[in-house]
VOPAGU-2260 file (C-alpha; in pm, 1 decimal, decimal comma):
REM VOPAGU-2260
SITE   aa  ch    i         X         Y         Z
SITE  UNK   A    0   16998,5   15301,5   -3344,2
SITE  UNK   A    1   17356,8   15361,5   -3218,6
SITE  UNK   A    2   17605,6   15168,3   -3355,7
SITE  UNK   A    3   17539,0   15051,5   -3793,1
SITE  UNK   A    4   17777,9   14897,4   -3953,9
SITE  UNK   A    5   17808,8   14963,1   -4363,1
SITE  UNK   A    6   17993,4   14659,1   -4564,1
SITE  UNK   A    7   18072,0   14743,7   -4864,6
SITE  UNK   A    8   18082,9   14453,3   -5138,1
SITE  UNK   A    9   17988,5   14635,9   -5444,6
SITE  UNK   A   10   18327,2   14556,8   -5670,1
SITE  UNK   A   11   18383,1   14358,0   -5951,2
SITE  UNK   A   12   18722,8   14239,1   -5864,5
SITE  UNK   A   13   18881,2   14340,2   -6140,4
SITE  UNK   A   14   19279,2   14259,2   -5991,7
SITE  UNK   A   15   19141,1   13960,0   -5820,6
SITE  UNK   A   16   18951,5   13832,4   -6116,3
SITE  UNK   A   17   18652,2   13782,2   -5996,1
SITE  UNK   A   18   18418,9   13926,6   -5712,3
SITE  UNK   A   19   18649,4   13795,8   -5456,8
SITE  UNK   A   20   18389,8   13946,1   -5159,1
SITE  UNK   A   21   18157,6   13614,5   -5259,0
SITE  UNK   A   22   18500,4   13346,5   -5226,4
SITE  UNK   A   23   18442,8   13116,1   -4985,1
SITE  UNK   A   24   18740,8   13092,2   -4767,1
SITE  UNK   A   25   18751,3   12866,7   -4446,4
SITE  UNK   A   26   18394,2   12756,2   -4529,8
SITE  UNK   A   27   18217,2   13114,3   -4542,9
SITE  UNK   A   28   18241,5   13378,5   -4763,8
SITE  UNK   A   29   18446,1   13645,6   -4723,1
SITE  UNK   A   30   18146,0   13909,4   -4694,8
SITE  UNK   A   31   17992,9   13648,1   -4422,3
SITE  UNK   A   32   18330,0   13638,6   -4245,8
SITE  UNK   A   33   18323,4   14080,3   -4280,2
SITE  UNK   A   34   17933,4   14025,8   -4141,6
SITE  UNK   A   35   18017,6   13822,1   -3865,4
SITE  UNK   A   36   18275,4   14078,4   -3711,0
SITE  UNK   A   37   18001,3   14292,2   -3774,9
SITE  UNK   A   38   17720,0   14213,8   -3629,1
SITE  UNK   A   39   17780,7   14180,3   -3251,6
SITE  UNK   A   40   17895,4   14528,4   -3204,4
SITE  UNK   A   41   17603,3   14691,4   -3468,7
SITE  UNK   A   42   17232,9   14747,6   -3403,7
SITE  UNK   A   43   17241,3   14706,9   -3768,2
SITE  UNK   A   44   17406,1   14587,2   -4058,8
SITE  UNK   A   45   17335,0   14743,1   -4433,9
SITE  UNK   A   46   17533,8   14585,5   -4726,0
SITE  UNK   A   47   17631,2   14737,2   -5039,2
SITE  UNK   A   48   17644,8   14485,9   -5351,6
SITE  UNK   A   49   17650,2   14527,8   -5739,4
SITE  UNK   A   50   17341,3   14559,3   -5906,9
SITE  UNK   A   51   17308,1   14257,7   -6017,5
SITE  UNK   A   52   17348,3   14080,4   -5661,4
SITE  UNK   A   53   17074,5   14342,7   -5550,0
SITE  UNK   A   54   16802,4   14001,6   -5475,8
SITE  UNK   A   55   17065,4   13793,1   -5332,1
SITE  UNK   A   56   16952,4   13719,3   -4937,3
SITE  UNK   A   57   17240,2   13832,6   -4665,5
SITE  UNK   A   58   17072,7   13695,6   -4356,6
SITE  UNK   A   59   17333,9   13869,8   -4146,6
SITE  UNK   A   60   17206,7   14206,3   -4295,9
SITE  UNK   A   61   16918,3   14412,8   -4221,1
SITE  UNK   A   62   16942,9   14591,5   -4535,6
SITE  UNK   A   63   17099,0   14492,1   -4864,1
SITE  UNK   A   64   17118,3   14820,5   -5111,2
SITE  UNK   A   65   17271,4   14874,2   -5468,0
SITE  UNK   A   66   17578,1   15029,1   -5498,5
SITE  UNK   A   67   17747,9   15275,9   -5737,6
SITE  UNK   A   68   18059,5   15273,9   -6014,8
SITE  UNK   A   69   18287,1   15372,8   -5704,6
SITE  UNK   A   70   18356,5   15344,1   -5352,8
SITE  UNK   A   71   18231,6   15646,1   -5241,8
SITE  UNK   A   72   17925,7   15615,7   -5412,1
SITE  UNK   A   73   17865,9   15298,7   -5262,3
SITE  UNK   A   74   17924,2   15420,5   -4923,9
SITE  UNK   A   75   17704,7   15688,8   -5003,6
SITE  UNK   A   76   17436,9   15438,4   -5107,9
SITE  UNK   A   77   17484,1   15258,1   -4807,9
SITE  UNK   A   78   17462,5   15550,9   -4564,8
SITE  UNK   A   79   17107,5   15656,8   -4735,6
SITE  UNK   A   80   16992,2   15333,7   -4579,6
SITE  UNK   A   81   17114,0   15371,4   -4196,5
SITE  UNK   A   82   16853,8   15520,0   -4019,1
SITE  UNK   A   83   16885,0   15927,5   -3903,1
SITE  UNK   A   84   16900,0   15818,5   -3505,4
SITE  UNK   A   85   17217,3   15627,2   -3563,3
SITE  UNK   A   86   17508,1   15768,5   -3378,0
SITE  UNK   A   87   17816,0   15613,4   -3459,6
SITE  UNK   A   88   17847,3   15459,6   -3854,2
SITE  UNK   A   89   18126,2   15197,8   -3910,0
SITE  UNK   A   90   18243,1   15159,0   -4280,4
SITE  UNK   A   91   18410,6   14842,2   -4347,8
SITE  UNK   A   92   18523,8   14657,8   -4689,4
SITE  UNK   A   93   18374,6   14265,6   -4691,9
SITE  UNK   A   94   18775,9   14221,9   -4895,4
SITE  UNK   A   95   18889,8   14241,1   -4540,2
SITE  UNK   A   96   18753,9   13947,7   -4344,8
SITE  UNK   A   97   18985,3   13870,9   -4107,8
SITE  UNK   A   98   18897,2   14191,2   -3876,8
SITE  UNK   A   99   18823,3   14100,5   -3527,6
SITE  UNK   A  100   18520,4   14234,3   -3325,1
SITE  UNK   A  101   18723,1   14403,1   -3063,5
SITE  UNK   A  102   18895,7   14587,1   -3405,7
SITE  UNK   A  103   18531,2   14745,8   -3435,8
SITE  UNK   A  104   18517,6   14778,3   -3089,3
SITE  UNK   A  105   18768,7   14985,2   -3052,7
SITE  UNK   A  106   18734,1   15228,7   -3367,9
SITE  UNK   A  107   18367,1   15278,5   -3213,8
SITE  UNK   A  108   18487,7   15344,6   -2883,2
SITE  UNK   A  109   18752,7   15595,0   -3006,1
SITE  UNK   A  110   18446,4   15781,0   -3177,3
SITE  UNK   A  111   18242,5   15725,7   -2853,6
SITE  UNK   A  112   18510,5   15933,3   -2684,1
SITE  UNK   A  113   18505,0   16212,7   -2868,3
SITE  UNK   A  114   18685,5   16151,1   -3218,0
SITE  UNK   A  115   18515,3   16253,8   -3565,8
SITE  UNK   A  116   18638,3   15976,1   -3693,9
SITE  UNK   A  117   18879,1   15669,5   -3596,9
SITE  UNK   A  118   19071,1   15440,2   -3838,7
SITE  UNK   A  119   19269,3   15071,8   -3765,7
SITE  UNK   A  120   19691,1   15127,0   -3878,9
SITE  UNK   A  121   19949,5   14947,0   -3869,2
SITE  UNK   A  122   20302,5   15037,8   -3879,9
SITE  UNK   A  123   20473,1   15068,1   -4216,8
SITE  UNK   A  124   20770,6   14847,1   -4177,5
SITE  UNK   A  125   20905,7   14977,8   -4574,2
SITE  UNK   A  126   21081,8   15265,4   -4645,2
SITE  UNK   A  127   20827,4   15447,5   -4861,8
SITE  UNK   A  128   20933,6   15703,6   -5118,3
SITE  UNK   A  129   20736,1   15955,1   -5276,6
SITE  UNK   A  130   20860,8   15977,1   -5662,5
SITE  UNK   A  131   20699,9   16236,8   -5945,5
SITE  UNK   A  132   20566,0   16203,1   -6283,9
SITE  UNK   A  133   20950,2   16119,0   -6393,5
SITE  UNK   A  134   21010,7   15835,9   -6154,1
SITE  UNK   A  135   21241,0   16076,0   -5951,1
SITE  UNK   A  136   21265,8   16036,1   -5590,3
SITE  UNK   A  137   21085,0   16342,5   -5450,6
SITE  UNK   A  138   21053,5   16266,1   -5099,8
SITE  UNK   A  139   21143,5   15998,2   -4865,7
SITE  UNK   A  140   20902,4   16068,8   -4527,1
SITE  UNK   A  141   20975,7   15934,4   -4138,5
SITE  UNK   A  142   20863,1   15589,7   -4184,2
SITE  UNK   A  143   20817,5   15660,3   -3768,6
SITE  UNK   A  144   20507,3   15846,5   -3887,4
SITE  UNK   A  145   20357,9   15656,2   -4100,2
SITE  UNK   A  146   20087,9   15399,0   -4083,3
SITE  UNK   A  147   19888,3   15184,1   -4301,8
SITE  UNK   A  148   19503,7   15231,9   -4254,9
SITE  UNK   A  149   19274,2   14946,2   -4258,5
SITE  UNK   A  150   18890,7   14913,6   -4192,5
SITE  UNK   A  151   18672,6   14949,7   -4005,2
SITE  UNK   A  152   18673,0   15257,2   -3961,1
SITE  UNK   A  153   18423,2   15435,1   -3724,1
SITE  UNK   A  154   18286,4   15773,5   -3793,7
SITE  UNK   A  155   18017,3   16005,2   -3583,9
SITE  UNK   A  156   17741,6   15988,2   -3844,0
SITE  UNK   A  157   17649,1   16337,0   -3892,5
SITE  UNK   A  158   18022,4   16374,9   -3962,6
SITE  UNK   A  159   18020,1   16103,9   -4231,3
SITE  UNK   A  160   17683,9   16244,5   -4387,2
SITE  UNK   A  161   17796,3   16641,5   -4405,3
SITE  UNK   A  162   18140,0   16517,0   -4557,3
SITE  UNK   A  163   17903,2   16277,0   -4806,2
SITE  UNK   A  164   17708,4   16549,4   -4869,8
SITE  UNK   A  165   17973,7   16692,6   -5173,3
SITE  UNK   A  166   17948,8   16359,5   -5383,0
SITE  UNK   A  167   18320,2   16340,8   -5323,5
SITE  UNK   A  168   18592,8   16088,7   -5415,3
SITE  UNK   A  169   18795,8   15931,9   -5178,3
SITE  UNK   A  170   19037,4   15583,1   -5143,9
SITE  UNK   A  171   18895,9   15582,8   -4795,0
SITE  UNK   A  172   18615,6   15774,2   -4586,9
SITE  UNK   A  173   18843,9   15883,1   -4313,6
SITE  UNK   A  174   19058,8   16106,2   -4587,9
SITE  UNK   A  175   18724,7   16326,8   -4646,0
SITE  UNK   A  176   18633,0   16383,5   -4302,1
SITE  UNK   A  177   19060,1   16474,6   -4220,1
SITE  UNK   A  178   19040,7   16759,4   -4547,7
SITE  UNK   A  179   18754,9   16847,1   -4385,5
SITE  UNK   A  180   18906,9   16922,1   -4079,2
SITE  UNK   A  181   18781,1   16718,3   -3873,3
SITE  UNK   A  182   18999,7   16482,8   -3594,4
SITE  UNK   A  183   19073,4   16156,2   -3679,6
SITE  UNK   A  184   19240,3   15927,8   -3390,4
SITE  UNK   A  185   19425,7   15600,9   -3529,8
SITE  UNK   A  186   19400,0   15276,2   -3326,4
SITE  UNK   A  187   19598,1   15000,9   -3337,6
SITE  UNK   A  188   19504,0   14778,3   -3576,3
SITE  UNK   A  189   19583,0   14349,8   -3659,0
SITE  UNK   A  190   19842,3   14192,2   -3896,4
SITE  UNK   A  191   19602,1   13966,1   -4002,8
SITE  UNK   A  192   19323,6   14189,8   -4127,1
SITE  UNK   A  193   19529,7   14220,5   -4468,4
SITE  UNK   A  194   19292,5   14322,6   -4750,3
SITE  UNK   A  195   19227,1   14023,2   -5014,2
SITE  UNK   A  196   19337,2   14169,5   -5341,8
SITE  UNK   A  197   19487,9   13951,3   -5522,7
SITE  UNK   A  198   19439,0   13545,3   -5570,4
SITE  UNK   A  199   19784,0   13490,3   -5390,4
SITE  UNK   A  200   19636,0   13679,6   -5065,5
SITE  UNK   A  201   19333,2   13395,6   -5018,3
SITE  UNK   A  202   19581,1   13169,0   -4871,8
SITE  UNK   A  203   19696,4   13409,4   -4573,1
SITE  UNK   A  204   19291,8   13487,1   -4495,6
SITE  UNK   A  205   19271,2   13103,8   -4497,0
SITE  UNK   A  206   19554,6   13007,6   -4311,7
SITE  UNK   A  207   19408,9   13268,1   -4031,2
SITE  UNK   A  208   19045,9   13199,7   -4021,2
SITE  UNK   A  209   19068,4   12823,1   -4083,6
SITE  UNK   A  210   19322,3   12812,5   -3747,8
SITE  UNK   A  211   19531,2   12570,1   -3938,4
SITE  UNK   A  212   19746,4   12380,0   -3763,1
SITE  UNK   A  213   20127,6   12410,1   -3804,8
SITE  UNK   A  214   20399,9   12105,4   -3751,9
SITE  UNK   A  215   20751,8   12152,1   -3570,6
SITE  UNK   A  216   21034,2   11929,4   -3568,3
SITE  UNK   A  217   20971,1   11633,6   -3206,5
SITE  UNK   A  218   20667,3   11915,8   -3195,4
SITE  UNK   A  219   20280,7   11883,0   -3273,5
SITE  UNK   A  220   20097,3   12156,6   -3213,3
SITE  UNK   A  221   19742,8   12089,1   -3079,5
SITE  UNK   A  222   19532,0   12189,3   -3357,9
SITE  UNK   A  223   19221,8   12140,7   -3206,9
SITE  UNK   A  224   19001,0   12151,3   -2869,6
SITE  UNK   A  225   18650,2   12053,0   -2766,6
SITE  UNK   A  226   18417,7   12236,7   -2525,8
SITE  UNK   A  227   18074,3   12132,9   -2380,0
SITE  UNK   A  228   17873,0   12321,6   -2218,3
SITE  UNK   A  229   17538,4   12327,9   -2008,3
SITE  UNK   A  230   17309,2   12584,6   -1866,3
SITE  UNK   A  231   16929,5   12595,6   -1690,2
SITE  UNK   A  232   16703,4   12821,5   -1624,4
SITE  UNK   A  233   16382,6   12833,9   -1402,9
SITE  UNK   A  234   16118,7   13018,0   -1562,7
SITE  UNK   A  235   16036,9   13368,0   -1362,7
SITE  UNK   A  236   15705,0   13451,5   -1177,7
SITE  UNK   A  237   15749,2   13801,8   -1329,4
SITE  UNK   A  238   15442,0   13802,1   -1618,0
SITE  UNK   A  239   15625,5   14094,1   -1785,7
SITE  UNK   A  240   15992,8   13885,4   -1838,3
SITE  UNK   A  241   16052,9   13794,6   -2222,1
SITE  UNK   A  242   16145,6   13440,0   -2311,3
SITE  UNK   A  243   16483,0   13452,0   -2519,9
SITE  UNK   A  244   16626,2   13147,8   -2662,1
SITE  UNK   A  245   16923,8   13205,2   -2906,9
SITE  UNK   A  246   16891,3   13575,4   -2910,0
SITE  UNK   A  247   16519,5   13522,8   -3061,9
SITE  UNK   A  248   16270,3   13653,0   -2825,3
SITE  UNK   A  249   15916,5   13404,7   -2792,7
SITE  UNK   A  250   15614,5   13631,1   -2729,3
SITE  UNK   A  251   15331,3   13476,7   -2557,8
SITE  UNK   A  252   15453,3   13237,7   -2277,3
SITE  UNK   A  253   15704,3   13293,2   -1975,8
SITE  UNK   A  254   16013,7   13448,0   -1993,3
SITE  UNK   A  255   16326,6   13266,6   -1783,8
SITE  UNK   A  256   16437,5   13389,2   -1428,8
SITE  UNK   A  257   16792,1   13485,6   -1405,3
SITE  UNK   A  258   17059,3   13797,8   -1377,8
SITE  UNK   A  259   17080,4   13843,4   -1769,8
SITE  UNK   A  260   16825,5   13796,3   -2005,2
SITE  UNK   A  261   16886,3   13436,4   -1897,2
SITE  UNK   A  262   16968,2   13339,8   -2274,3
SITE  UNK   A  263   17035,6   12952,6   -2187,2
SITE  UNK   A  264   17127,8   12871,6   -2531,4
SITE  UNK   A  265   17364,0   13157,2   -2552,0
SITE  UNK   A  266   17528,0   13104,7   -2215,9
SITE  UNK   A  267   17568,0   12698,8   -2303,1
SITE  UNK   A  268   17759,2   12788,4   -2608,7
SITE  UNK   A  269   17961,2   13028,3   -2475,6
SITE  UNK   A  270   18021,7   12796,9   -2189,0
SITE  UNK   A  271   18155,5   12536,6   -2439,6
SITE  UNK   A  272   18413,0   12818,2   -2618,0
SITE  UNK   A  273   18517,7   12894,4   -2342,7
SITE  UNK   A  274   18576,2   12542,0   -2154,3
SITE  UNK   A  275   18745,5   12471,9   -2499,0
SITE  UNK   A  276   18988,0   12756,1   -2475,8
SITE  UNK   A  277   19083,7   12613,0   -2083,4
SITE  UNK   A  278   18896,7   12991,2   -2001,9
SITE  UNK   A  279   18716,5   12870,1   -1700,6
SITE  UNK   A  280   18279,0   12961,7   -1738,5
SITE  UNK   A  281   18088,1   13293,4   -1825,0
SITE  UNK   A  282   18019,8   13304,0   -1427,6
SITE  UNK   A  283   18381,7   13397,0   -1368,3
SITE  UNK   A  284   18371,4   13642,8   -1648,4
SITE  UNK   A  285   18048,6   13735,8   -1621,0
SITE  UNK   A  286   17962,7   13682,0   -1269,5
SITE  UNK   A  287   17586,1   13765,1   -1139,1
SITE  UNK   A  288   17694,0   13946,0    -836,9
SITE  UNK   A  289   17824,9   14243,8   -1096,1
SITE  UNK   A  290   17528,1   14484,0   -1180,3
SITE  UNK   A  291   17693,9   14516,6   -1529,9
SITE  UNK   A  292   17562,4   14275,6   -1659,9
SITE  UNK   A  293   17196,7   14303,1   -1506,2
SITE  UNK   A  294   16945,6   14226,8   -1800,6
SITE  UNK   A  295   17250,9   14198,6   -2008,4
SITE  UNK   A  296   17143,4   14064,8   -2360,2
SITE  UNK   A  297   17315,9   13732,3   -2392,5
SITE  UNK   A  298   17484,0   13759,5   -2690,7
SITE  UNK   A  299   17685,3   14025,9   -2602,7
SITE  UNK   A  300   17837,7   13834,7   -2377,6
SITE  UNK   A  301   17866,6   13548,8   -2608,5
SITE  UNK   A  302   18046,6   13729,6   -2881,1
SITE  UNK   A  303   18262,9   13878,8   -2554,3
SITE  UNK   A  304   18377,1   13495,6   -2510,5
SITE  UNK   A  305   18426,7   13455,9   -2836,6
SITE  UNK   A  306   18672,8   13732,6   -2847,4
SITE  UNK   A  307   18825,4   13592,3   -2530,0
SITE  UNK   A  308   18897,9   13271,6   -2682,9
SITE  UNK   A  309   19018,2   13441,1   -2951,1
SITE  UNK   A  310   19271,8   13632,6   -2765,4
SITE  UNK   A  311   19389,9   13313,6   -2610,5
SITE  UNK   A  312   19493,9   13216,5   -2943,4
SITE  UNK   A  313   19185,9   12980,0   -3065,9
SITE  UNK   A  314   18967,3   13043,1   -3337,4
SITE  UNK   A  315   18588,2   12928,9   -3300,1
SITE  UNK   A  316   18478,7   12672,1   -3581,9
SITE  UNK   A  317   18149,9   12536,5   -3482,5
SITE  UNK   A  318   17913,5   12432,4   -3180,5
SITE  UNK   A  319   17585,1   12225,7   -3180,1
SITE  UNK   A  320   17335,3   12263,7   -2946,0
SITE  UNK   A  321   16988,8   12079,1   -2830,3
SITE  UNK   A  322   16750,7   12240,2   -2601,2
SITE  UNK   A  323   16529,6   12066,4   -2375,7
SITE  UNK   A  324   16173,7   12203,0   -2343,0
SITE  UNK   A  325   15786,6   12115,1   -2391,1
SITE  UNK   A  326   15714,2   12473,0   -2537,8
SITE  UNK   A  327   15785,2   12671,6   -2746,0
SITE  UNK   A  328   15824,4   12553,1   -3060,6
SITE  UNK   A  329   16149,7   12594,4   -3183,0
SITE  UNK   A  330   16158,6   12504,7   -3557,0
SITE  UNK   A  331   15974,8   12775,1   -3700,9
SITE  UNK   A  332   16258,2   13015,7   -3514,4
SITE  UNK   A  333   16528,5   12767,9   -3541,8
SITE  UNK   A  334   16719,1   12936,1   -3889,3
SITE  UNK   A  335   16687,9   13292,2   -3644,6
SITE  UNK   A  336   16864,0   13182,9   -3390,3
SITE  UNK   A  337   17129,9   12996,3   -3550,5
SITE  UNK   A  338   17166,9   13333,3   -3762,1
SITE  UNK   A  339   17227,4   13528,1   -3430,6
SITE  UNK   A  340   17406,0   13262,8   -3248,5
SITE  UNK   A  341   17672,6   13254,9   -3582,5
SITE  UNK   A  342   17679,9   13672,0   -3606,3
SITE  UNK   A  343   17780,5   13641,9   -3218,2
SITE  UNK   A  344   18043,8   13345,9   -3234,4
SITE  UNK   A  345   18175,1   13433,4   -3569,3
SITE  UNK   A  346   18166,9   13080,5   -3640,4
SITE  UNK   A  347   17904,6   12747,9   -3741,9
SITE  UNK   A  348   17601,9   12770,1   -3506,4
SITE  UNK   A  349   17346,9   12470,8   -3545,5
SITE  UNK   A  350   17034,5   12467,8   -3298,9
SITE  UNK   A  351   16780,9   12158,4   -3262,6
SITE  UNK   A  352   16478,3   12155,4   -2984,3
SITE  UNK   A  353   16419,0   11836,4   -2759,9
SITE  UNK   A  354   16112,6   11736,5   -2557,7
SITE  UNK   A  355   16194,3   11605,3   -2227,9
SITE  UNK   A  356   15935,0   11333,9   -2249,6
SITE  UNK   A  357   15767,0   11452,1   -1911,8
SITE  UNK   A  358   16108,6   11347,4   -1731,4
SITE  UNK   A  359   16186,1   11546,8   -1417,7
SITE  UNK   A  360   16133,3   11884,3   -1365,3
SITE  UNK   A  361   16242,8   11982,2   -1730,9
SITE  UNK   A  362   15907,4   11740,0   -1767,6
SITE  UNK   A  363   15694,7   11923,2   -1511,5
SITE  UNK   A  364   15791,9   12293,6   -1682,2
SITE  UNK   A  365   15966,9   12384,1   -1457,8
SITE  UNK   A  366   16269,5   12522,2   -1668,8
SITE  UNK   A  367   16432,4   12531,3   -2039,0
SITE  UNK   A  368   16803,4   12371,7   -2042,5
SITE  UNK   A  369   17059,0   12336,1   -2321,0
SITE  UNK   A  370   17373,3   12120,5   -2374,5
SITE  UNK   A  371   17635,3   12281,6   -2597,7
SITE  UNK   A  372   17944,6   12134,5   -2780,1
SITE  UNK   A  373   18232,6   12351,6   -2961,6
SITE  UNK   A  374   18507,5   12315,4   -3174,6
SITE  UNK   A  375   18794,8   12549,8   -3151,0
SITE  UNK   A  376   19159,3   12534,5   -3394,7
SITE  UNK   A  377   19481,2   12703,2   -3333,0
SITE  UNK   A  378   19488,8   13004,2   -3455,1
SITE  UNK   A  379   19732,0   13053,0   -3742,1
SITE  UNK   A  380   20129,4   13241,4   -3598,1
SITE  UNK   A  381   20034,1   13127,5   -3224,9
SITE  UNK   A  382   20293,3   12938,8   -3036,1
SITE  UNK   A  383   20251,1   12520,4   -3045,3
SITE  UNK   A  384   20122,8   12416,5   -2736,3
SITE  UNK   A  385   20136,0   12084,3   -2521,3
SITE  UNK   A  386   19801,8   11882,7   -2453,3
SITE  UNK   A  387   19479,1   12019,1   -2383,1
SITE  UNK   A  388   19405,2   12159,4   -2057,6
SITE  UNK   A  389   19112,3   11929,9   -1861,6
SITE  UNK   A  390   18886,6   12214,8   -1704,9
SITE  UNK   A  391   18557,9   12143,6   -1464,0
SITE  UNK   A  392   18269,8   12308,3   -1414,3
SITE  UNK   A  393   18018,3   12304,9   -1124,6
SITE  UNK   A  394   17660,4   12307,0   -1243,4
């Protein structure tokens, strides 16, 4: 119950001309991009929607609630669905599809460090004038002291509940905390994390999210790369150890042995993504000699691997997995696995099961293996690169 995120998606999009949060950009709705970034750092996610969308399924959310007539009223509706035991509540706008997982992590970390609230801010590059009712300039604030504030915004849960108890209105929730005397800190925002307000904003969002390659005279950028991932784990002799595949826990069967939760599917996808970006393998980034990763949730390792790929200037596009095992059958849980893997990577992920047909160690039921192939695309605005490096991983 540590961190819950409220994604506000109840707007009508009057300036955009439609409910922009459902606009499809780079193969996914703006709302899906926002949810995918929130999911890896959240123990639960609440989506706040307009009344007409109340019955729509949202697989990446734990709860869907109907919003109010104002943004603050919608946040209060979402807050009512957050469990009382939550320690940190993050509020994010569905119209900001380009926020990274790292940005969510930074705001949450600041609240855990003692702030009442944390907001991302980017430097203001234009001179700002404050004007009166007669359009006469009243003041020119010092630009160095100004930042443009974004979401996600993180809050100590009790503080956010307290400021919303009075049912006051504000353009963002941090303003309510500030007005109540709370300590609001600013973390570095992201230039790409612009709010989609007008139809033209979709072009910039699509370029960032799709990683469209650019072309310069006498040089063509390598726009996409492919990585191959593989992982295998033997079955554990510990009868209390659960079997975890693609983030789904299977009961009534043996678990796999490993330093983390031994999720071979998440590990193979992570290796495929890292390999595509030329970033070594998960053993390098999350060694089994490090007690930090003992018993770790592999979806969090996968989310961190996807973040490393993005930090290197690449955007995960999709991954496809083949899991080799005799039992349990994956088909009943396949969609659940795909949803969890998509949330961790921010990319499309497909999963299928394959039987070993009695061949080798896998056929004898000694363990489970997974092969994964991943595609990454050069993120917009990053420097051109030459031919892709060849990476070699031992298994």
